[in-house]
Steps between C-alpha positions, in 0.01 A plus 500: 500500500139538606290453183227737620745793485577465130243689298495743210257687282507480124291532192318202356707547183720759335297784350587650166335825393328465164499762230195605305643311201496175700127539569435581134692190393303286749173641367592448135619143557191415710247650258665356188526154662134516606393607150702213349328263736161639395589454132562131570165476673624464855312774680566373853878494445483854360321622811752315716787678322341838558440428868860379538631815331293727727613302806867526401461874448340547841763284671782691333354835608491420873824465696549180699393484863753503779503163675652399836720191494612345829643181635306331777580177682320280246593674177472814290198726533403706199235738629261251666599189306745250653745308284621229744862389488373142476329582167809660345699267277789741435592866473741717300591866514593669176742786549479694179384864479201428726549212747213251484405212726369192315323231702394165354182365660271203426194728457303439181398854406809681633787248492771769487500806722696802375575771761701817439760552774660819629878502449573514874286195589653244260746334738258494795227340288746245360620410850145460632389280210817285503411394853173345373510446124743373236672770294497394137533707186155578360388698200219750487182328377405550134174689574695741721759553223224568249330749729834665568568522126160669458597734779286367785 
């Protein structure tokens, strides 16, 4: 298989529509946490909580961008960023409700790459990666699980 022919488009992450109640709950939790922080004399932390709450609200409101994923000779391109096969320690594809590609890399800030897969590309992606990288069962990283639990 020619790796340059395997490409697909997908969202950065799964998008969940939020209700008005979700935004109210976010606001109440953010403001009450910031006020508690102020009561304990930590003004900076209170401001940080408010900024984080506003940022989460804005992120939740906007749907994820559509990204192009494609295999090239040296690795996996995600938009304009190359993840070389030589930097990939292992990969795993979860096949639950929404298939997901997990890639373990040695990068410090993004050691685990989580990519949603279309149902019809699972076997082609697995075959392409098996030719270059070890397939080993991986779990979704904790920060990703937390963000998923929060609905991001």
